[in-house]
Backbone and ligand atoms as CSV (ligand in chain L), in Angstrom:
chain,resi,resn,atom,element,x,y,z
A,1,MET,N,N,118.734,99.611,73.843
A,1,MET,CA,C,119.844,99.917,74.720
A,1,MET,C,C,120.996,100.414,73.849
A,2,ASN,N,N,121.464,101.638,74.126
A,2,ASN,CA,C,122.518,102.233,73.305
A,2,ASN,C,C,123.883,102.215,73.960
A,3,PHE,N,N,123.894,102.243,75.287
A,3,PHE,CA,C,125.155,102.289,76.020
A,3,PHE,C,C,125.111,101.315,77.193
A,4,CYS,N,N,126.272,100.811,77.553
A,4,CYS,CA,C,126.381,99.937,78.719
A,4,CYS,C,C,126.219,100.792,79.976
A,5,SER,N,N,125.296,100.402,80.839
A,5,SER,CA,C,125.078,101.162,82.075
A,5,SER,C,C,126.168,100.902,83.109
A,6,HIS,N,N,127.043,99.945,82.826
A,6,HIS,CA,C,128.142,99.667,83.754
A,6,HIS,C,C,129.396,100.470,83.415
A,7,CYS,N,N,129.766,100.525,82.103
A,7,CYS,CA,C,131.015,101.205,81.731
A,7,CYS,C,C,130.810,102.349,80.736
A,8,GLY,N,N,129.614,102.480,80.174
A,8,GLY,CA,C,129.340,103.567,79.241
A,8,GLY,C,C,129.672,103.259,77.797
A,9,SER,N,N,130.205,102.109,77.507
A,9,SER,CA,C,130.580,101.755,76.141
A,9,SER,C,C,129.348,101.620,75.250
A,10,ALA,N,N,129.517,101.971,73.970
A,10,ALA,CA,C,128.446,101.781,72.990
A,10,ALA,C,C,128.589,100.437,72.285
A,11,ASP,N,N,129.567,99.660,72.679
A,11,ASP,CA,C,129.816,98.358,72.057
A,11,ASP,C,C,128.917,97.293,72.702
A,12,LEU,N,N,127.654,97.295,72.300
A,12,LEU,CA,C,126.692,96.328,72.838
A,12,LEU,C,C,126.231,95.393,71.730
A,13,LYS,N,N,126.122,94.146,72.056
A,13,LYS,CA,C,125.604,93.160,71.106
A,13,LYS,C,C,124.475,92.388,71.769
A,14,LYS,N,N,123.432,92.102,70.998
A,14,LYS,CA,C,122.328,91.306,71.521
A,14,LYS,C,C,122.565,89.863,71.108
A,15,ILE,N,N,122.978,89.072,72.071
A,15,ILE,CA,C,123.341,87.679,71.812
A,15,ILE,C,C,122.748,86.785,72.901
A,16,VAL,N,N,122.820,85.487,72.689
A,16,VAL,CA,C,122.473,84.534,73.737
A,16,VAL,C,C,123.778,84.185,74.443
A,17,PRO,N,N,123.970,84.670,75.669
A,17,PRO,CA,C,125.226,84.379,76.372
A,17,PRO,C,C,125.381,82.879,76.626
A,18,PRO,N,N,126.599,82.387,76.729
A,18,PRO,CA,C,126.812,80.963,77.014
A,18,PRO,C,C,126.058,80.529,78.270
A,19,GLY,N,N,125.323,79.422,78.166
A,19,GLY,CA,C,124.581,78.893,79.299
A,19,GLY,C,C,123.227,79.546,79.492
A,20,ASP,N,N,122.892,80.525,78.655
A,20,ASP,CA,C,121.601,81.220,78.773
A,20,ASP,C,C,120.652,80.691,77.707
A,21,THR,N,N,119.397,81.100,77.790
A,21,THR,CA,C,118.396,80.677,76.813
A,21,THR,C,C,117.740,81.859,76.108
A,22,HIS,N,N,118.072,83.093,76.527
A,22,HIS,CA,C,117.443,84.278,75.960
A,22,HIS,C,C,118.501,85.230,75.411
A,23,HIS,N,N,118.083,86.026,74.410
A,23,HIS,CA,C,118.962,87.065,73.905
A,23,HIS,C,C,119.106,88.157,74.967
A,24,ARG,N,N,120.321,88.617,75.173
A,24,ARG,CA,C,120.610,89.684,76.140
A,24,ARG,C,C,121.581,90.668,75.491
A,25,TYR,N,N,121.503,91.917,75.933
A,25,TYR,CA,C,122.552,92.861,75.552
A,25,TYR,C,C,123.785,92.538,76.386
A,26,VAL,N,N,124.919,92.367,75.687
A,26,VAL,CA,C,126.183,92.079,76.355
A,26,VAL,C,C,127.193,93.126,75.910
A,27,CYS,N,N,127.871,93.709,76.863
A,27,CYS,CA,C,128.863,94.743,76.573
A,27,CYS,C,C,130.146,94.109,76.045
A,28,GLY,N,N,130.599,94.599,74.886
A,28,GLY,CA,C,131.840,94.104,74.311
A,28,GLY,C,C,133.064,94.624,75.026
A,29,ASN,N,N,132.916,95.649,75.843
A,29,ASN,CA,C,134.043,96.229,76.575
A,29,ASN,C,C,134.228,95.561,77.943
A,30,CYS,N,N,133.178,95.572,78.763
A,30,CYS,CA,C,133.318,95.040,80.127
A,30,CYS,C,C,132.626,93.682,80.296
A,31,HIS,N,N,131.953,93.201,79.256
A,31,HIS,CA,C,131.307,91.885,79.227
A,31,HIS,C,C,130.126,91.761,80.191
A,32,THR,N,N,129.601,92.873,80.655
A,32,THR,CA,C,128.412,92.835,81.498
A,32,THR,C,C,127.223,92.343,80.687
A,33,VAL,N,N,126.472,91.420,81.263
A,33,VAL,CA,C,125.236,90.940,80.655
A,33,VAL,C,C,124.097,91.763,81.241
A,34,HIS,N,N,123.328,92.412,80.372
A,34,HIS,CA,C,122.234,93.274,80.824
A,34,HIS,C,C,120.915,92.514,80.708
A,35,TYR,N,N,120.381,92.121,81.842
A,35,TYR,CA,C,119.104,91.400,81.884
A,35,TYR,C,C,117.976,92.415,81.904
A,36,GLN,N,N,117.011,92.213,81.042
A,36,GLN,CA,C,115.837,93.079,81.016
A,36,GLN,C,C,114.636,92.223,81.373
A,37,ASN,N,N,114.191,92.379,82.602
A,37,ASN,CA,C,113.096,91.569,83.114
A,37,ASN,C,C,111.899,92.453,83.434
A,38,PRO,N,N,110.709,91.849,83.486
A,38,PRO,CA,C,109.533,92.653,83.832
A,38,PRO,C,C,109.610,93.165,85.259
A,39,LYS,N,N,109.018,94.331,85.484
A,39,LYS,CA,C,108.928,94.873,86.842
A,39,LYS,C,C,107.830,94.119,87.570
A,40,VAL,N,N,108.112,93.807,88.807
A,40,VAL,CA,C,107.160,93.036,89.614
A,40,VAL,C,C,106.245,93.991,90.368
A,41,VAL,N,N,104.945,93.770,90.236
A,41,VAL,CA,C,103.945,94.538,90.972
A,41,VAL,C,C,103.434,93.670,92.121
A,42,THR,N,N,103.310,94.290,93.276
A,42,THR,CA,C,102.812,93.565,94.431
A,42,THR,C,C,101.670,94.343,95.073
A,43,GLY,N,N,100.825,93.655,95.766
A,43,GLY,CA,C,99.702,94.280,96.449
A,43,GLY,C,C,98.902,93.213,97.149
A,44,CYS,N,N,97.818,93.599,97.778
A,44,CYS,CA,C,96.959,92.605,98.400
A,44,CYS,C,C,95.533,93.131,98.467
A,45,LEU,N,N,94.633,92.234,98.711
A,45,LEU,CA,C,93.223,92.570,98.860
A,45,LEU,C,C,92.880,92.475,100.338
A,46,PRO,N,N,92.921,93.608,101.053
A,46,PRO,CA,C,92.591,93.586,102.479
A,46,PRO,C,C,91.109,93.261,102.695
A,47,VAL,N,N,90.860,92.320,103.594
A,47,VAL,CA,C,89.492,91.897,103.916
A,47,VAL,C,C,89.260,92.153,105.391
A,48,TRP,N,N,88.145,92.781,105.696
A,48,TRP,CA,C,87.740,93.004,107.086
A,48,TRP,C,C,86.265,92.670,107.214
A,49,GLU,N,N,85.975,91.649,108.030
A,49,GLU,CA,C,84.613,91.121,108.157
A,49,GLU,C,C,84.090,90.780,106.757
A,50,ASP,N,N,83.020,91.423,106.288
A,50,ASP,CA,C,82.514,91.092,104.956
A,50,ASP,C,C,82.822,92.188,103.938
A,51,ARG,N,N,83.873,92.962,104.220
A,51,ARG,CA,C,84.225,94.068,103.325
A,51,ARG,C,C,85.649,93.920,102.801
A,52,VAL,N,N,85.897,94.554,101.645
A,52,VAL,CA,C,87.247,94.601,101.098
A,52,VAL,C,C,87.656,96.067,100.954
A,53,LEU,N,N,88.962,96.300,100.985
A,53,LEU,CA,C,89.488,97.654,100.842
A,53,LEU,C,C,90.045,97.825,99.438
A,54,LEU,N,N,89.490,98.772,98.698
A,54,LEU,CA,C,89.985,99.101,97.361
A,54,LEU,C,C,90.442,100.548,97.342
A,55,CYS,N,N,91.259,100.880,96.378
A,55,CYS,CA,C,91.727,102.254,96.190
A,55,CYS,C,C,91.240,102.742,94.831
A,56,ARG,N,N,90.997,104.036,94.756
A,56,ARG,CA,C,90.632,104.639,93.471
A,56,ARG,C,C,91.868,105.335,92.929
A,57,ARG,N,N,92.231,104.982,91.705
A,57,ARG,CA,C,93.464,105.519,91.120
A,57,ARG,C,C,93.377,107.026,90.937
A,58,ALA,N,N,94.441,107.725,91.369
A,58,ALA,CA,C,94.477,109.188,91.284
A,58,ALA,C,C,95.382,109.668,90.160
A,59,ILE,N,N,96.003,108.721,89.451
A,59,ILE,CA,C,96.905,109.061,88.347
A,59,ILE,C,C,96.625,108.141,87.176
A,60,GLU,N,N,97.096,108.564,85.998
A,60,GLU,CA,C,97.013,107.697,84.814
A,60,GLU,C,C,98.099,106.624,84.901
A,61,PRO,N,N,97.963,105.495,84.286
A,61,PRO,CA,C,96.800,105.069,83.512
A,61,PRO,C,C,95.647,104.639,84.424
A,62,ALA,N,N,94.490,104.571,83.851
A,62,ALA,CA,C,93.275,104.101,84.529
A,62,ALA,C,C,92.860,105.040,85.659
A,63,TYR,N,N,93.046,106.352,85.443
A,63,TYR,CA,C,92.623,107.353,86.422
A,63,TYR,C,C,91.159,107.120,86.801
A,64,GLY,N,N,90.859,107.121,88.104
A,64,GLY,CA,C,89.488,106.988,88.581
A,64,GLY,C,C,88.986,105.562,88.727
A,65,ARG,N,N,89.747,104.590,88.240
A,65,ARG,CA,C,89.321,103.191,88.349
A,65,ARG,C,C,89.677,102.635,89.723
A,66,TRP,N,N,88.923,101.647,90.142
A,66,TRP,CA,C,89.179,100.981,91.417
A,66,TRP,C,C,90.248,99.912,91.236
A,67,ASN,N,N,91.039,99.736,92.286
A,67,ASN,CA,C,92.124,98.762,92.219
A,67,ASN,C,C,92.461,98.326,93.635
A,68,ILE,N,N,93.109,97.178,93.742
A,68,ILE,CA,C,93.630,96.793,95.049
A,68,ILE,C,C,94.851,97.665,95.326
A,69,PRO,N,N,95.148,97.964,96.591
A,69,PRO,CA,C,96.363,98.713,96.891
A,69,PRO,C,C,97.576,97.920,96.395
A,70,SER,N,N,98.317,98.506,95.469
A,70,SER,CA,C,99.432,97.779,94.864
A,70,SER,C,C,100.402,98.752,94.217
A,71,GLY,N,N,101.568,98.245,93.887
A,71,GLY,CA,C,102.576,99.056,93.217
A,71,GLY,C,C,103.821,98.234,92.950
A,72,TYR,N,N,104.834,98.904,92.415
A,72,TYR,CA,C,106.060,98.202,92.064
A,72,TYR,C,C,106.847,97.793,93.300
A,73,LEU,N,N,107.415,96.610,93.215
A,73,LEU,CA,C,108.301,96.105,94.253
A,73,LEU,C,C,109.593,96.905,94.241
A,74,GLU,N,N,110.099,97.244,95.412
A,74,GLU,CA,C,111.383,97.951,95.511
A,74,GLU,C,C,112.527,96.939,95.583
A,75,ASN,N,N,113.735,97.367,95.215
A,75,ASN,CA,C,114.902,96.495,95.300
A,75,ASN,C,C,115.101,96.021,96.734
A,76,GLY,N,N,115.386,94.731,96.885
A,76,GLY,CA,C,115.674,94.164,98.191
A,76,GLY,C,C,114.451,93.928,99.062
A,77,GLU,N,N,113.280,94.108,98.526
A,77,GLU,CA,C,112.050,93.986,99.298
A,77,GLU,C,C,111.368,92.661,98.933
A,78,SER,N,N,110.828,91.966,99.935
A,78,SER,CA,C,110.074,90.751,99.630
A,78,SER,C,C,108.712,91.149,99.064
A,79,VAL,N,N,108.069,90.213,98.387
A,79,VAL,CA,C,106.751,90.483,97.804
A,79,VAL,C,C,105.758,90.845,98.908
A,80,VAL,N,N,105.835,90.142,100.043
A,80,VAL,CA,C,104.915,90.422,101.151
A,80,VAL,C,C,105.217,91.792,101.758
A,81,ASP,N,N,106.492,92.082,101.998
A,81,ASP,CA,C,106.836,93.395,102.558
A,81,ASP,C,C,106.407,94.514,101.621
A,82,GLY,N,N,106.562,94.311,100.317
A,82,GLY,CA,C,106.128,95.313,99.349
A,82,GLY,C,C,104.623,95.517,99.384
A,83,ALA,N,N,103.878,94.426,99.514
A,83,ALA,CA,C,102.416,94.530,99.583
A,83,ALA,C,C,102.000,95.307,100.827
A,84,LEU,N,N,102.635,95.014,101.953
A,84,LEU,CA,C,102.308,95.723,103.197
A,84,LEU,C,C,102.626,97.208,103.063
A,85,ARG,N,N,103.757,97.525,102.455
A,85,ARG,CA,C,104.153,98.931,102.258
A,85,ARG,C,C,103.150,99.645,101.353
A,86,GLU,N,N,102.768,98.999,100.263
A,86,GLU,CA,C,101.831,99.634,99.332
A,86,GLU,C,C,100.476,99.903,99.990
A,87,VAL,N,N,99.998,98.978,100.794
A,87,VAL,CA,C,98.715,99.195,101.481
A,87,VAL,C,C,98.843,100.375,102.440
A,88,ARG,N,N,99.978,100.449,103.132
A,88,ARG,CA,C,100.212,101.557,104.072
A,88,ARG,C,C,100.316,102.883,103.308
A,89,GLU,N,N,101.062,102.890,102.184
A,89,GLU,CA,C,101.264,104.127,101.418
A,89,GLU,C,C,99.987,104.595,100.731
A,90,GLU,N,N,99.260,103.675,100.140
A,90,GLU,CA,C,98.124,104.058,99.310
A,90,GLU,C,C,96.819,104.176,100.079
A,91,ALA,N,N,96.673,103.416,101.160
A,91,ALA,CA,C,95.390,103.424,101.871
A,91,ALA,C,C,95.557,103.781,103.350
A,92,GLU,N,N,96.802,104.005,103.779
A,92,GLU,CA,C,97.084,104.303,105.179
A,92,GLU,C,C,96.452,103.267,106.099
A,93,ALA,N,N,96.546,102.015,105.656
A,93,ALA,CA,C,95.988,100.909,106.421
A,93,ALA,C,C,97.089,99.939,106.807
A,94,GLY,N,N,96.957,99.363,107.978
A,94,GLY,CA,C,97.850,98.295,108.407
A,94,GLY,C,C,97.142,96.970,108.246
A,95,VAL,N,N,97.816,96.015,107.615
A,95,VAL,CA,C,97.188,94.712,107.372
A,95,VAL,C,C,98.129,93.604,107.799
A,96,ARG,N,N,97.574,92.424,107.951
A,96,ARG,CA,C,98.343,91.221,108.239
A,96,ARG,C,C,98.098,90.254,107.081
A,97,VAL,N,N,99.165,89.644,106.585
A,97,VAL,CA,C,99.014,88.683,105.487
A,97,VAL,C,C,98.876,87.295,106.078
A,98,ASP,N,N,97.781,86.620,105.739
A,98,ASP,CA,C,97.552,85.252,106.235
A,98,ASP,C,C,98.165,84.245,105.280
L,1,ZN,ZN,ZN,130.288,97.744,79.677
């Protein structure tokens, strides 16, 4: 991280902020703490009678491999809502989560 995404300052330090347990980039200008967390992937395995619905990847990585309909969670979306959206987007299927 070279610049603060909040104020644009290059005055960033990687420190453990007070009350935290991990090193974070903290802006020396606006004091914003920049959390870098993993992206959450959501999806589900649709089951109908004795069959499951899988998707074949059309892009890299793992082009051509089979996978459950899944993808990155969007901001403000629940894990279940994201899974339902991904199944609809990738397989054009409507599912119910039990
Ligand atoms: Zn800043």
